[in-house]
C-alpha positions in Angstrom: 0.0 0.2 -0.1 1.4 3.6 -0.9 0.7 6.9 0.6 1.5 10.2 -0.8 3.2 12.8 2.2 3.5 16.3 2.0 5.5 18.4 3.9 5.2 22.3 4.1 7.8 24.9 4.9 10.3 24.0 7.3 9.2 20.8 7.7 10.5 19.8 4.2 13.8 20.8 5.9 14.0 17.6 7.7 14.4 15.8 4.7 16.7 18.0 3.5 14.4 20.1 1.0 12.8 23.7 0.6 9.7 24.8 0.4 7.2 21.9 -0.2 8.4 18.6 -0.4 6.5 15.8 -1.4 7.1 11.7 -1.7 5.5 8.5 -1.8 5.9 5.7 0.8 5.1 2.5 1.0 3.2 1.3 4.3 1.8 -1.9 5.5 -1.9 -2.6 5.2 -4.2 -1.4 8.1 -1.8 1.4 9.0 -3.1 4.3 11.0 -1.9 7.8 11.2 -0.3 7.2 14.4 1.6 3.6 12.8 2.7 6.1 9.7 4.4 8.6 12.5 6.2 5.9 14.3 7.3 4.4 10.9 8.4 8.1 9.6 10.4 8.6 13.1 12.1 5.4 13.0 13.3 6.0 9.2 14.0 9.9 9.6 15.8 10.7 12.8 15.2 14.5 12.4 11.4 14.1 11.9 11.3 12.2 15.2 12.7 15.2 16.9 9.8 17.4 16.1 6.9 15.4 15.6 7.3 14.0 19.3 7.5 16.0 22.4 11.0 14.8 23.7 9.5 14.8 27.2 6.6 12.9 27.0 6.9 11.0 23.5 3.5 12.4 22.6 2.7 13.8 19.1 3.1 17.5 19.1 -0.5 18.8 18.3 0.8 22.3 16.9 1.3 20.5 13.7 -1.6 20.1 11.7 -2.3 16.5 10.0 -4.7 16.3 6.7 -5.7 13.3 5.1 -7.1 14.1 1.5 -7.0 17.7 2.6 -9.3 17.0 5.4 -8.9 16.3 9.1 -8.7 13.2 10.1 -12.0 11.8 11.2 -10.5 9.6 14.2 -7.7 11.9 14.7 -4.1 9.5 15.0 -6.1 6.6 15.0 -7.6 7.1 11.5 -6.9 4.2 9.2 -4.9 4.9 5.9 -6.1 3.9 2.7 -3.9 3.1 -0.7 -3.2 6.3 -2.5 -4.4 8.9 0.6 -2.4 12.1 0.8 -1.2 13.0 4.4 -0.3 16.8 4.5 1.9 17.8 7.5 1.6 21.6 8.3 3.6 23.0 10.8 2.6 26.0 13.1 3.1 29.3 11.1 3.5 32.8 12.7 3.8 36.4 11.2 2.4 39.5 11.2 
C-alpha cells in the first residue's frame, strides 16, 4: 500500500529540502496515522525530534495533519488507505 506525503514549509527541511516536499511511501496494510508517524520517526531521526514531544513522546499537536485535505475523522487512530495524501502543516506565525 502506498501513501503520498506532503511536508509544508520548514518541515521539508527535515528531509533536506526547502519549500514543499512530496514523496510516496510504501506502508503496511491497516496502518493508522499514528503507525505512519512511528514508522517515519524510525526512518528519519530529524522527523522524530519535531513530531514527538521529547519529554513525553506524545505527538506535537501544533502540527496539523490532513488526510486528503481534511482533518482525520478519528485523529491519529484514523486508518490509512492506498493512495491517501497526508499533509503535514507546521505552526506558522507572522505579522
